[in-house]
Each structure stands twice: as C-alpha cells, then as structure tokens.
py3Dmol code that shows the C-alpha trace and the ligand (Angstrom):
import py3Dmol

protein = """\
ATOM      1  CA  MET A   1      27.411  59.865  -9.528  1.00  0.00           C
ATOM      2  CA  LYS A   2      27.874  56.491 -11.363  1.00  0.00           C
ATOM      3  CA  HIS A   3      31.611  57.323 -11.567  1.00  0.00           C
ATOM      4  CA  VAL A   4      31.892  58.157  -7.805  1.00  0.00           C
ATOM      5  CA  LEU A   5      30.217  54.938  -6.886  1.00  0.00           C
ATOM      6  CA  CYS A   6      32.402  52.934  -9.111  1.00  0.00           C
ATOM      7  CA  PHE A   7      35.370  54.842  -7.655  1.00  0.00           C
ATOM      8  CA  LEU A   8      34.244  53.864  -4.126  1.00  0.00           C
ATOM      9  CA  ALA A   9      33.660  50.286  -5.021  1.00  0.00           C
ATOM     10  CA  ALA A  10      37.172  50.075  -6.516  1.00  0.00           C
ATOM     11  CA  VAL A  11      38.508  51.707  -3.332  1.00  0.00           C
ATOM     12  CA  PHE A  12      36.582  49.202  -1.203  1.00  0.00           C
ATOM     13  CA  VAL A  13      37.916  46.110  -3.353  1.00  0.00           C
ATOM     14  CA  PHE A  14      41.452  47.241  -3.285  1.00  0.00           C
ATOM     15  CA  PHE A  15      41.452  47.697   0.563  1.00  0.00           C
ATOM     16  CA  PHE A  16      39.381  44.491   1.093  1.00  0.00           C
ATOM     17  CA  PHE A  17      41.830  42.403  -0.693  1.00  0.00           C
ATOM     18  CA  SER A  18      44.896  44.063   0.492  1.00  0.00           C
ATOM     19  CA  SER A  19      43.847  43.655   4.044  1.00  0.00           C
ATOM     20  CA  PHE A  20      42.956  39.988   3.233  1.00  0.00           C
ATOM     21  CA  CYS A  21      46.714  39.347   1.742  1.00  0.00           C
ATOM     22  CA  GLU A  22      48.246  41.119   4.933  1.00  0.00           C
ATOM     23  CA  LYS A  23      46.428  38.885   7.092  1.00  0.00           C
ATOM     24  CA  ASN A  24      47.055  35.796   5.284  1.00  0.00           C
ATOM     25  CA  ALA A  25      50.783  36.811   5.294  1.00  0.00           C
ATOM     26  CA  ALA A  26      50.651  37.156   9.205  1.00  0.00           C
ATOM     27  CA  ASP A  27      49.046  33.917   9.188  1.00  0.00           C
ATOM     28  CA  VAL A  28      51.608  31.675   7.390  1.00  0.00           C
ATOM     29  CA  LEU A  29      55.130  30.658   8.182  1.00  0.00           C
ATOM     30  CA  VAL A  30      57.158  29.733   5.028  1.00  0.00           C
ATOM     31  CA  VAL A  31      59.933  27.102   5.489  1.00  0.00           C
ATOM     32  CA  GLY A  32      62.474  26.894   2.705  1.00  0.00           C
ATOM     33  CA  THR A  33      64.066  23.424   2.061  1.00  0.00           C
ATOM     34  CA  ASN A  34      65.565  21.063  -0.316  1.00  0.00           C
ATOM     35  CA  ALA A  35      63.541  17.950  -0.606  1.00  0.00           C
ATOM     36  CA  GLU A  36      66.354  15.995  -1.600  1.00  0.00           C
ATOM     37  CA  PHE A  37      67.897  15.126   1.542  1.00  0.00           C
ATOM     38  CA  PRO A  38      66.075  12.074   3.198  1.00  0.00           C
ATOM     39  CA  PRO A  39      65.412  11.416   5.966  1.00  0.00           C
ATOM     40  CA  PHE A  40      65.445  15.344   6.853  1.00  0.00           C
ATOM     41  CA  GLU A  41      63.453  16.235   3.869  1.00  0.00           C
ATOM     42  CA  MET A  42      61.983  14.293   0.878  1.00  0.00           C
ATOM     43  CA  ARG A  43      59.082  13.541  -1.334  1.00  0.00           C
ATOM     44  CA  GLY A  44      56.713  11.119   0.206  1.00  0.00           C
ATOM     45  CA  GLY A  45      53.493  11.025   2.170  1.00  0.00           C
ATOM     46  CA  ALA A  46      50.210   9.685   0.998  1.00  0.00           C
ATOM     47  CA  ASP A  47      50.422  10.961  -2.612  1.00  0.00           C
ATOM     48  CA  GLY A  48      54.290  10.589  -2.692  1.00  0.00           C
ATOM     49  CA  ASN A  49      54.638  14.091  -3.686  1.00  0.00           C
ATOM     50  CA  GLU A  50      54.119  15.751  -0.203  1.00  0.00           C
ATOM     51  CA  ILE A  51      57.269  17.194   1.343  1.00  0.00           C
ATOM     52  CA  VAL A  52      57.948  15.054   4.525  1.00  0.00           C
ATOM     53  CA  GLY A  53      60.977  14.330   7.102  1.00  0.00           C
ATOM     54  CA  PHE A  54      62.414  15.341  10.301  1.00  0.00           C
ATOM     55  CA  ASP A  55      63.032  19.020   9.457  1.00  0.00           C
ATOM     56  CA  ILE A  56      59.298  19.386   8.206  1.00  0.00           C
ATOM     57  CA  ASP A  57      57.951  17.979  11.413  1.00  0.00           C
ATOM     58  CA  VAL A  58      60.270  20.468  13.373  1.00  0.00           C
ATOM     59  CA  ALA A  59      59.039  23.256  11.145  1.00  0.00           C
ATOM     60  CA  ARG A  60      55.380  22.157  11.937  1.00  0.00           C
ATOM     61  CA  LYS A  61      55.938  22.426  15.629  1.00  0.00           C
ATOM     62  CA  VAL A  62      57.268  26.015  15.129  1.00  0.00           C
ATOM     63  CA  ALA A  63      54.280  26.809  13.087  1.00  0.00           C
ATOM     64  CA  GLU A  64      52.044  25.304  15.714  1.00  0.00           C
ATOM     65  CA  LYS A  65      53.797  27.269  18.524  1.00  0.00           C
ATOM     66  CA  SER A  66      53.539  30.470  16.653  1.00  0.00           C
ATOM     67  CA  GLY A  67      49.924  29.846  15.585  1.00  0.00           C
ATOM     68  CA  LYS A  68      50.590  29.711  11.961  1.00  0.00           C
ATOM     69  CA  ARG A  69      49.843  27.625   8.925  1.00  0.00           C
ATOM     70  CA  LEU A  70      52.983  26.152   7.631  1.00  0.00           C
ATOM     71  CA  ILE A  71      53.909  26.412   3.915  1.00  0.00           C
ATOM     72  CA  VAL A  72      56.908  24.460   2.531  1.00  0.00           C
ATOM     73  CA  GLU A  73      58.848  25.849  -0.407  1.00  0.00           C
ATOM     74  CA  ASP A  74      61.296  23.531  -2.003  1.00  0.00           C
ATOM     75  CA  MET A  75      64.184  24.799  -3.798  1.00  0.00           C
ATOM     76  CA  LYS A  76      67.855  24.038  -4.619  1.00  0.00           C
ATOM     77  CA  PHE A  77      69.990  23.939  -1.614  1.00  0.00           C
ATOM     78  CA  ASP A  78      72.194  26.997  -2.464  1.00  0.00           C
ATOM     79  CA  ALA A  79      69.169  29.087  -3.166  1.00  0.00           C
ATOM     80  CA  LEU A  80      68.042  28.776   0.475  1.00  0.00           C
ATOM     81  CA  ILE A  81      70.097  31.515   2.014  1.00  0.00           C
ATOM     82  CA  PRO A  82      69.388  33.977  -0.774  1.00  0.00           C
ATOM     83  CA  ALA A  83      65.633  33.067  -0.336  1.00  0.00           C
ATOM     84  CA  LEU A  84      65.742  33.744   3.163  1.00  0.00           C
ATOM     85  CA  ASN A  85      67.516  37.060   2.968  1.00  0.00           C
ATOM     86  CA  ALA A  86      65.026  38.157   0.041  1.00  0.00           C
ATOM     87  CA  GLY A  87      62.093  37.463   2.466  1.00  0.00           C
ATOM     88  CA  LYS A  88      60.650  34.712   0.321  1.00  0.00           C
ATOM     89  CA  VAL A  89      60.783  32.261   3.071  1.00  0.00           C
ATOM     90  CA  ASP A  90      60.854  33.031   6.783  1.00  0.00           C
ATOM     91  CA  MET A  91      63.052  30.150   8.011  1.00  0.00           C
ATOM     92  CA  VAL A  92      65.261  27.487   6.542  1.00  0.00           C
ATOM     93  CA  LEU A  93      65.302  23.824   7.747  1.00  0.00           C
ATOM     94  CA  ALA A  94      67.267  21.872   5.410  1.00  0.00           C
ATOM     95  CA  GLY A  95      69.917  19.626   7.347  1.00  0.00           C
ATOM     96  CA  MET A  96      71.993  22.827   7.078  1.00  0.00           C
ATOM     97  CA  THR A  97      75.378  22.741   8.920  1.00  0.00           C
ATOM     98  CA  VAL A  98      76.285  25.889  10.906  1.00  0.00           C
ATOM     99  CA  THR A  99      79.404  27.176   9.371  1.00  0.00           C
ATOM    100  CA  PRO A 100      81.302  30.770  10.195  1.00  0.00           C
ATOM    101  CA  GLU A 101      80.498  31.999   6.654  1.00  0.00           C
ATOM    102  CA  ARG A 102      76.850  31.163   6.688  1.00  0.00           C
ATOM    103  CA  ALA A 103      76.476  32.612  10.181  1.00  0.00           C
ATOM    104  CA  GLU A 104      77.717  36.000   8.601  1.00  0.00           C
ATOM    105  CA  ASN A 105      74.554  36.064   6.499  1.00  0.00           C
ATOM    106  CA  VAL A 106      71.793  34.352   8.700  1.00  0.00           C
ATOM    107  CA  ASP A 107      71.205  33.700  12.328  1.00  0.00           C
ATOM    108  CA  PHE A 108      71.268  29.914  13.354  1.00  0.00           C
ATOM    109  CA  SER A 109      69.028  28.229  15.848  1.00  0.00           C
ATOM    110  CA  GLU A 110      70.461  25.875  18.705  1.00  0.00           C
ATOM    111  CA  PRO A 111      71.944  22.660  16.879  1.00  0.00           C
ATOM    112  CA  TYR A 112      69.652  19.838  16.721  1.00  0.00           C
ATOM    113  CA  TYR A 113      71.631  16.986  14.891  1.00  0.00           C
ATOM    114  CA  LYS A 114      75.440  16.083  14.642  1.00  0.00           C
ATOM    115  CA  VAL A 115      76.883  14.547  11.585  1.00  0.00           C
ATOM    116  CA  THR A 116      80.166  14.184   9.674  1.00  0.00           C
ATOM    117  CA  GLN A 117      81.030  13.852   6.157  1.00  0.00           C
ATOM    118  CA  ILE A 118      81.444  10.344   4.794  1.00  0.00           C
ATOM    119  CA  VAL A 119      82.929   8.777   1.472  1.00  0.00           C
ATOM    120  CA  LEU A 120      80.930   6.457  -0.803  1.00  0.00           C
ATOM    121  CA  LEU A 121      82.807   4.519  -3.333  1.00  0.00           C
ATOM    122  CA  ARG A 122      82.166   1.832  -5.748  1.00  0.00           C
ATOM    123  CA  GLY A 123      82.322  -1.497  -3.941  1.00  0.00           C
ATOM    124  CA  SER A 124      85.011  -2.674  -6.454  1.00  0.00           C
ATOM    125  CA  ASP A 125      87.208   0.286  -5.093  1.00  0.00           C
ATOM    126  CA  ALA A 126      86.646  -0.471  -1.521  1.00  0.00           C
ATOM    127  CA  GLY A 127      90.019  -0.309   0.204  1.00  0.00           C
ATOM    128  CA  LYS A 128      91.444   2.218  -1.883  1.00  0.00           C
ATOM    129  CA  ILE A 129      90.607   4.938   0.631  1.00  0.00           C
ATOM    130  CA  LYS A 130      92.046   4.740   3.925  1.00  0.00           C
ATOM    131  CA  LYS A 131      92.695   8.332   5.001  1.00  0.00           C
ATOM    132  CA  ILE A 132      91.758  11.814   4.251  1.00  0.00           C
ATOM    133  CA  ASP A 133      95.007  12.445   2.107  1.00  0.00           C
ATOM    134  CA  ASP A 134      93.989   9.484  -0.277  1.00  0.00           C
ATOM    135  CA  LEU A 135      91.063  11.835  -1.433  1.00  0.00           C
ATOM    136  CA  LYS A 136      93.893  14.258  -2.861  1.00  0.00           C
ATOM    137  CA  GLY A 137      93.661  13.990  -6.673  1.00  0.00           C
ATOM    138  CA  LYS A 138      90.666  12.027  -6.976  1.00  0.00           C
ATOM    139  CA  LYS A 139      87.620  12.858  -8.962  1.00  0.00           C
ATOM    140  CA  ILE A 140      85.028  13.790  -6.136  1.00  0.00           C
ATOM    141  CA  ALA A 141      81.249  14.379  -6.755  1.00  0.00           C
ATOM    142  CA  VAL A 142      79.389  16.711  -4.373  1.00  0.00           C
ATOM    143  CA  ALA A 143      75.999  18.452  -4.017  1.00  0.00           C
ATOM    144  CA  LEU A 144      76.668  22.345  -5.017  1.00  0.00           C
ATOM    145  CA  GLY A 145      76.950  24.705  -2.191  1.00  0.00           C
ATOM    146  CA  THR A 146      77.056  21.938   0.635  1.00  0.00           C
ATOM    147  CA  THR A 147      79.724  21.511   3.273  1.00  0.00           C
ATOM    148  CA  GLY A 148      80.853  18.230   1.245  1.00  0.00           C
ATOM    149  CA  ASP A 149      81.576  20.664  -1.608  1.00  0.00           C
ATOM    150  CA  THR A 150      83.548  22.929   0.850  1.00  0.00           C
ATOM    151  CA  VAL A 151      85.561  19.885   2.063  1.00  0.00           C
ATOM    152  CA  ALA A 152      86.153  18.569  -1.283  1.00  0.00           C
ATOM    153  CA  SER A 153      87.461  21.993  -2.567  1.00  0.00           C
ATOM    154  CA  SER A 154      90.092  21.933   0.119  1.00  0.00           C
ATOM    155  CA  LEU A 155      91.169  18.492  -0.960  1.00  0.00           C
ATOM    156  CA  THR A 156      91.087  18.391  -4.901  1.00  0.00           C
ATOM    157  CA  SER A 157      91.630  20.747  -7.893  1.00  0.00           C
ATOM    158  CA  ALA A 158      88.846  22.486  -9.563  1.00  0.00           C
ATOM    159  CA  ASP A 159      89.139  19.758 -12.243  1.00  0.00           C
ATOM    160  CA  GLY A 160      88.783  17.112  -9.819  1.00  0.00           C
ATOM    161  CA  LEU A 161      85.503  18.581  -8.357  1.00  0.00           C
ATOM    162  CA  VAL A 162      82.156  17.890 -10.043  1.00  0.00           C
ATOM    163  CA  ARG A 163      79.189  19.635  -8.488  1.00  0.00           C
ATOM    164  CA  PHE A 164      75.527  18.341  -8.792  1.00  0.00           C
ATOM    165  CA  ASP A 165      72.028  19.858  -7.534  1.00  0.00           C
ATOM    166  CA  SER A 166      71.574  16.742  -5.523  1.00  0.00           C
ATOM    167  CA  VAL A 167      73.653  13.843  -3.914  1.00  0.00           C
ATOM    168  CA  PHE A 168      71.379  11.449  -5.799  1.00  0.00           C
ATOM    169  CA  GLU A 169      72.808  12.774  -9.143  1.00  0.00           C
ATOM    170  CA  ALA A 170      76.395  12.673  -7.654  1.00  0.00           C
ATOM    171  CA  VAL A 171      75.818   8.892  -6.930  1.00  0.00           C
ATOM    172  CA  MET A 172      74.534   8.137 -10.358  1.00  0.00           C
ATOM    173  CA  GLU A 173      77.730   9.586 -11.653  1.00  0.00           C
ATOM    174  CA  LEU A 174      79.536   7.446  -9.140  1.00  0.00           C
ATOM    175  CA  LYS A 175      77.692   4.348 -10.481  1.00  0.00           C
ATOM    176  CA  ASN A 176      78.391   5.214 -13.905  1.00  0.00           C
ATOM    177  CA  GLY A 177      82.073   5.379 -13.469  1.00  0.00           C
ATOM    178  CA  LYS A 178      82.369   9.017 -14.197  1.00  0.00           C
ATOM    179  CA  VAL A 179      83.762   9.941 -10.824  1.00  0.00           C
ATOM    180  CA  ASP A 180      85.897   8.291  -8.096  1.00  0.00           C
ATOM    181  CA  LEU A 181      83.786   8.932  -5.027  1.00  0.00           C
ATOM    182  CA  VAL A 182      80.906  11.055  -3.467  1.00  0.00           C
ATOM    183  CA  LEU A 183      81.571  13.108  -0.500  1.00  0.00           C
ATOM    184  CA  THR A 184      78.259  13.865   1.609  1.00  0.00           C
ATOM    185  CA  ASP A 185      76.695  13.985   5.276  1.00  0.00           C
ATOM    186  CA  GLU A 186      76.590  10.838   7.220  1.00  0.00           C
ATOM    187  CA  ALA A 187      72.903  11.236   7.525  1.00  0.00           C
ATOM    188  CA  LEU A 188      71.973  10.906   3.831  1.00  0.00           C
ATOM    189  CA  GLY A 189      75.210   8.834   2.984  1.00  0.00           C
ATOM    190  CA  GLY A 190      74.248   6.253   5.364  1.00  0.00           C
ATOM    191  CA  VAL A 191      70.767   6.001   3.750  1.00  0.00           C
ATOM    192  CA  LEU A 192      72.127   5.728   0.397  1.00  0.00           C
ATOM    193  CA  HIS A 193      74.784   3.229   1.365  1.00  0.00           C
ATOM    194  CA  SER A 194      72.191   1.003   2.875  1.00  0.00           C
ATOM    195  CA  LYS A 195      69.889   1.174  -0.230  1.00  0.00           C
ATOM    196  CA  ASN A 196      72.954   0.564  -2.723  1.00  0.00           C
ATOM    197  CA  PRO A 197      74.622  -2.657  -1.786  1.00  0.00           C
ATOM    198  CA  ASP A 198      77.076  -1.968  -4.878  1.00  0.00           C
ATOM    199  CA  LEU A 199      78.501   0.864  -2.864  1.00  0.00           C
ATOM    200  CA  ALA A 200      81.069   1.022  -0.228  1.00  0.00           C
ATOM    201  CA  ARG A 201      81.218   3.444   2.632  1.00  0.00           C
ATOM    202  CA  VAL A 202      84.375   4.885   4.389  1.00  0.00           C
ATOM    203  CA  ASP A 203      84.382   6.787   7.419  1.00  0.00           C
ATOM    204  CA  LEU A 204      87.363   9.089   7.916  1.00  0.00           C
ATOM    205  CA  PRO A 205      88.100  11.738  10.602  1.00  0.00           C
ATOM    206  CA  PHE A 206      86.282  14.582   9.162  1.00  0.00           C
ATOM    207  CA  LYS A 207      85.031  17.445  11.626  1.00  0.00           C
ATOM    208  CA  ASP A 208      81.698  17.278  13.371  1.00  0.00           C
ATOM    209  CA  GLU A 209      79.017  19.274  11.864  1.00  0.00           C
ATOM    210  CA  TYR A 210      75.825  20.565  13.626  1.00  0.00           C
ATOM    211  CA  TYR A 211      72.523  21.135  11.804  1.00  0.00           C
ATOM    212  CA  ALA A 212      70.337  24.065  12.756  1.00  0.00           C
ATOM    213  CA  ALA A 213      67.556  26.181  11.514  1.00  0.00           C
ATOM    214  CA  ALA A 214      68.321  29.586   9.956  1.00  0.00           C
ATOM    215  CA  VAL A 215      66.357  32.809  10.093  1.00  0.00           C
ATOM    216  CA  LYS A 216      67.026  36.135   8.599  1.00  0.00           C
ATOM    217  CA  LYS A 217      69.670  38.043  10.713  1.00  0.00           C
ATOM    218  CA  GLY A 218      67.720  39.897  13.780  1.00  0.00           C
ATOM    219  CA  ASN A 219      64.498  37.832  13.325  1.00  0.00           C
ATOM    220  CA  LYS A 220      64.875  37.302  17.074  1.00  0.00           C
ATOM    221  CA  LYS A 221      61.051  36.426  17.628  1.00  0.00           C
ATOM    222  CA  LEU A 222      60.891  33.558  15.123  1.00  0.00           C
ATOM    223  CA  LEU A 223      64.436  32.287  16.473  1.00  0.00           C
ATOM    224  CA  ASP A 224      63.003  32.154  19.798  1.00  0.00           C
ATOM    225  CA  GLN A 225      60.022  30.023  18.877  1.00  0.00           C
ATOM    226  CA  ILE A 226      62.294  27.827  16.937  1.00  0.00           C
ATOM    227  CA  ASN A 227      64.573  27.085  19.868  1.00  0.00           C
ATOM    228  CA  ALA A 228      61.594  26.929  22.084  1.00  0.00           C
ATOM    229  CA  SER A 229      60.180  24.139  19.681  1.00  0.00           C
ATOM    230  CA  LEU A 230      63.371  22.354  19.542  1.00  0.00           C
ATOM    231  CA  GLU A 231      63.651  22.405  23.400  1.00  0.00           C
ATOM    232  CA  ASP A 232      59.974  20.954  23.629  1.00  0.00           C
ATOM    233  CA  LEU A 233      60.891  18.127  21.272  1.00  0.00           C
ATOM    234  CA  LYS A 234      63.913  17.227  23.195  1.00  0.00           C
ATOM    235  CA  ASN A 235      62.365  17.444  26.638  1.00  0.00           C
ATOM    236  CA  THR A 236      59.248  15.312  25.560  1.00  0.00           C
ATOM    237  CA  GLY A 237      61.397  12.701  23.932  1.00  0.00           C
ATOM    238  CA  GLU A 238      59.459  13.277  20.540  1.00  0.00           C
ATOM    239  CA  MET A 239      62.667  14.146  18.913  1.00  0.00           C
ATOM    240  CA  ASP A 240      64.135  10.728  19.283  1.00  0.00           C
ATOM    241  CA  ILE A 241      60.850   9.126  18.225  1.00  0.00           C
ATOM    242  CA  LEU A 242      60.694  11.274  14.930  1.00  0.00           C
ATOM    243  CA  LEU A 243      64.310  10.765  14.252  1.00  0.00           C
ATOM    244  CA  GLU A 244      63.907   6.961  14.666  1.00  0.00           C
ATOM    245  CA  ARG A 245      60.837   6.924  12.697  1.00  0.00           C
ATOM    246  CA  HIS A 246      62.281   8.892   9.799  1.00  0.00           C
ATOM    247  CA  PHE A 247      65.677   6.883   9.785  1.00  0.00           C
ATOM    248  CA  SER A 248      63.849   3.466   9.527  1.00  0.00           C
ATOM    249  CA  GLU A 249      61.385   4.692   6.670  1.00  0.00           C
TER     250      GLU A 249
END
"""
ligand_1 = """\
10
LIG
N 74.686 19.647 5.806
C 75.157 20.013 4.416
C 75.272 21.555 4.293
O 74.856 22.024 5.195
C 74.245 19.390 3.525
C 72.918 19.790 3.600
C 71.994 19.389 2.472
O 72.413 19.066 1.475
N 70.546 19.446 2.644
O 76.009 21.995 3.436
"""
view = py3Dmol.view(width=600, height=400)
view.addModel(protein, "pdb")
view.setStyle({"model": 0}, {"cartoon": {"style": "trace"}})
view.addModel(ligand_1, "xyz")
view.setStyle({"model": 1}, {"stick": {}})
view.zoomTo()
view.show()
C-alpha cells in the first residue's frame, strides 16, 4: 500500500511539474539578440547590466501583443540564426539585415530600419580612402558573420580580413594600429565615431541594408504579431520617439 501511495505521489508530482513547465513555455516569448550593438541592443538600464535598446522595445511590444512575458537571450551574433532554428529562441531582433542567404533559413518581418556600411579609420589616415576600390588590399576588421564581414570578404583577401566577436574589439584593433580600417553598419559606426574623436568616418556608396526581425521558417503566427507590432509603432509615432531616445543616449 505504501509503495502504491509513493508511486501515485510521484506520478502526481511529475504531471504537476510538467504542466507547470508547459504553461510557462507557452507564457514566455524568447528574443535572441547580441547586446553589443548600440543603440539597438546594449547593456544598460538601472543596474547597467540590463539588456536595453530599440530592438528590445520592439520585442517587448510583440510580447505585450501576444500576452506573453519577454525573456532576452544574449549570444554571439553568428549564433542567433542557429539558436532560432534549434528552437532556443522564438525570434531574433539584433539589427539583423535581410539578406537572400539568411532568408533561405529564416522568415523575416517587414523591414523597420535602413542602413548602409561605413568605414572607420584612424584620424591620421583620413583622406586615404576615397572610393570602395581603395579598400582592396587593406587590412579590414569586422564583426564575425555580419554584413560588414560579407562586404569585406568581397573586397580583400582572407589574409586581409580580421574577424572579431564584436565591432568594439575591431575598433580597439584599429586604435592599436593592427588593422587599417573597420567596416560596420552606419547605425553603430556613427555612434562609435562620435564617441571616438580620434577616428575618421568615410561614407561610400555601399548598398542599402534593411533591418528586420527573424522567426523560424513557417512561424506565421509570430511573424504576423511582429508585423502588427511594427505597424502600431509606426502609426502611433512611437517608433520615431524610441529611435530618437536610443540614438541620443
Ligand atoms: N546589420 C548587420 C548584419 O545583419 C550587423 C548586425 C549586428 O552586428 N548586430 O549582419
């Protein structure tokens, strides 16, 4: 009898916890990001260690719309799409540019921001780069797996390309004289340029890029919720207010 009771208690505990976990999984929305991309995602907030930024505000809006609690998972940029496809995160908001290669592996929302690549140089080298062709043969630092990486790969040899986990590390290398230039998105590049007066910025006619949120292929329900949230943010003017706030931080 005692054994039967123990068995029943164990069964009860098992079912209680599994339904609890399932309920929790259904109640949360996990966004994957790389918190090294201000002003879209960075560490800050009251304790300086919270992940904040424009993309996080958008993610919060989507969570609100779907009645879920938002969880933010920070990881390396090139780990985001694999995490999405492995089901570790529900969506990615990471200043991610829509590219045909990525669109083969994930579904993208409507675009919400337009950028282009820019070049950062040591101030003492300003004037040395005037056209895209001048980048050929230079030692270029980029963040691994980004569109800056793709553009640089098309312009320089494997030896001339140095990849880092973040653009911040690439800029350190530039300042230390180990590379000739950094190629990065105008959004972050502009912030870095204004914070580092010893750097020069060169704008060249690179292609326009569009940021969008990504979901696992076929996750139409979440994609619709993201698009509806983006639409709301645009229509209410909230999007401009948030962008302005984060860019002036
Ligand atoms: N927009 C660039 C890309 O998608 C860089 C994004 C980032 O570093 N967070 O590759």
